[in-house]
N, C-alpha and C positions, 0 to 999 in steps of 0.2 A: 352487578355491572350493568349500567344503563346502555340500552341499545340506541344507536343513532336513528334519528327520525328519518323516514323514507323521503327521498326528494320529491318535490312537486312534479306532477306530470304535465302541467301547463307550461308551454314554451313561451318564454318572454321574448317579445320582438324588440331587437336591439338596433339602435342607430349609432354608428361610430363616427365621431367628428374630430379630426386632427389634421393639421396642415402638413404633417410629415408622412409620406407614404409608408416608410418602414414601421412607424408607430401604428398606423391603421392596420397594416398587415399583421403585426404582432397581436393586436387586440382581436382581430378576426381569428387567428390561430388559437389564441387562448380561450375564446368563446367555444371553439370546437373541442378543446381539451377538457373543459368543465361541463360539457353538454350532458354527460351522464348524471352528474351531481346536481347541476342546475340547468334543466332543459331550456334552450334558447334558440332563436332563429335570427340570423342576421338580416335586418330589414334594409340595410344600405350603409354606404360609407360616403362621407363628405369631407372636403378639405377646409371648410370654414362655415361660419354660421349661416351665411346667405344660402349656400348650397344645401345645408341641412334643412332649412325652412322650405326650400323648393321641393326637396324629397318628401317632406312631411305632408305636402299637398296630396300626394298619391299613395303614401304608405302609412298604415296604422302602426304606431310604435308604442311600446310600453315603457322603455327606458332609453335615455340618451347618455352615452359615454362621451363627454366633451372635454377636450383640452381647454385650458384656460387661456393660454397665450396663442392667438392665431391672427393672421392678417385678415383684412376685409371686414370680418366680424368675429370678435373673440367669444370665448365661452360664456363670459358673464353677460354680454349683451344678448347673446343667443338665449340664455336662460330668462332674461327679462322679457323677451318676445314670446317665448314658450309659455310663460306664466299667464299670458293673455288668452290662451286657447281655452275653449270651454272645458276640455278634459286634458290638461297638460300631462305629458309623459313624466315619469320620475327622472331625476337628474343625478348623475354621478360625475363629478369633476375628475379629470385626469391631469396631473401636473408634475413637473419636475421640481417645483419650488415648495418647500415645506411651509413657508409663511402663508402662501396662498391656500394651500391645502387645508390647514387647520381652520383658517377663517371661513373657507368655503363650507367645510363640514358643519361648523357651528352655526352658520348663518343661513345657508342657502340650499345645500344639497342633501340628498339622502345619505350619501357617502362620498369619499374621495379616494382616489388611487394615486399613489406616488410612482413615478417612472423610475426604473423599469418595472412594469407591472408584473406581479407574480400571479400564477394561476389560482392559488388558494385565496388570495386577497380579492381577486375578481369574483370568485364563487361566493365569498362572504358578502361582497357588495350586492350581488344579485339576490342573495337571500334577504338582505335588508330591504331591497326594493319590493320583494314580495310581501314583506311584513309592514312596510310603511311607505305607501305611495302618496306622500303629502307634497303638494306643489310648494315651491319656495315663495316666500313673501316678497312682494315687489320692493318694500322698504329695505329688506335685508340685502337684496341684490343691488340696490342703488348704493349702499354703503360699501359693497364689495368691488364696485366698478373702479377701474384704475383711471379712466379718462372719460371723455364725452362719448355718447353713443353716436354711431354713424347714421342711424335710422330711427324714425318713429315707426310704430306698428299699429295697424288697424285690424281687429278681428272681423273678418267678413266671410260669412257662410262657412264657418268652421275652419277657415284657413287664415294665415297671417299675411296681410298685405303690407309690404315695406315701403316707407316713404323716406327717401334720402333727406336728412336734415339740411344738407346744402341746397336743396331745391325749394325749401320753404321760404316764402317771401314775408309772410307775417302770420301771427297766431292771434286769434280772438276768442275770448271767453264768452260762452253763451249758455246760460243756465248751468247745468252740471257738466257740460262738455266744453272742449276746446276745439275750435275749427282751425286747421292748418291750411293755408292757401299757397299753392304753387302756381306757376304760370299756366298749368294745364287745368287744374281743378281744385276742389276743396275736399278735405278729409276730416272726419270727426274722430278726435282722439279722446280716449278715456283717461285724461291726465289733468293735473292742476296747472294753471298758468304760472303760479309762483314757483312750482317745482321745476318747470322748464326754464324759467328765468335763472334759478339758482344753478342749474346744471350747465347752462350755456351763457355765462355772463359776458363772454367776449363776442358772442355771435348775435345775440338778440338784445334789443334796446326797448325798454318800456316807454310807450307813448302816453298811455293813461292806464287806469286800473284794469281795463279789460283788453288791452292790446299790447303785443310785442311785435317789433318789426326787425327783420334781418338787416344788420348794418350794411351788408353787401348789396342789398336790394334798394337802398335809398339813393334816389337820383338828385334830390335836393329838397328844399322846403319853400313854402310860399305862404305869404300872408293872405288870409281870407277873412271876409267880414261875415259875421253871423247876422241873420235878419229875424226879427220877430214880427210876424204878420198881423195885420189888422184889416178889418173890412174897409176902413177908410184909407188904407195905404200901408206901407211898410216902413219901419224905422230901422236904420242901420245901427247895430249894436257894437259892442267893443270887439275889435278885430282879434283873431287868433291865428295860430299857425297850423299848417297841414304839411304832412310828409308826402312827397311825390315818389312813386316807385318806377324802377327801370323797366319792368316787364308788364306792368298793368296800368290802366288808366285811372285806377282808384286813387283817392286821396285819403290819407289816414290822419284824422285830427289829433293834435297834441294838446293834452290838458295843460292849463296854466301852471298847475303844480309841477308837472314833469318838464315843462319847457326849459328851465335852466339846465337840467341834467342832459336833455336832448341836445341843446345848443352846445354844451361842452363836449359831448361825445362826438358830435359831427364837426367840431372845430369851427363853429360859426362865431 
């Protein structure tokens, strides 16, 4: 008869994220129940992904137990932001929906727990975390997402800085990075412009190969003439169009190739 392996003595620091207070309380109690088998310490509890990210600024965490469906920021978007951390915590999704759970386990999480969560399944999930702390792939999380993200994220000094998508006026590709411009400042995103365009087809409009503008930020368009300079004077070249923004004095040029699509999207 084989003897059971002794439990690990290292306590896993656990963050519980669920929008329902009874669900958070149940997970807290179950973590206490399985403590002898799977030593753990409750690092905090949050009601949505935004609260969780704020808690992670001050608390070191080994594993996040995250509900998939939550307001403000759901578990999938939270996972996408966590994946940008230098040392992301392991992720265990908690859900009442079988179809999400199976997909989450196969694509993005170390494990998944179906509600109502049972103590033994929680213990098994923590054991898997100890054995396999592999961060989820960004591509897998993108396929798991139900809708658009509410935030872009920037890894800054070991923490996640959230940039509300609704505040972004335009995005510009520069070398390997994308710059997101709000009315207040610029943020450097580690994302591809084409992926952002595909994720937000109704929010952002392509002006040329290196620039997307938020439709809500467009104040109008204006014809502008290019000039090619010469020492003996300047010649006026073929005119082109520029997009005017509501909150910034900048003008964003529209490529000739994109102008028909821009004109149609703006109803001109």
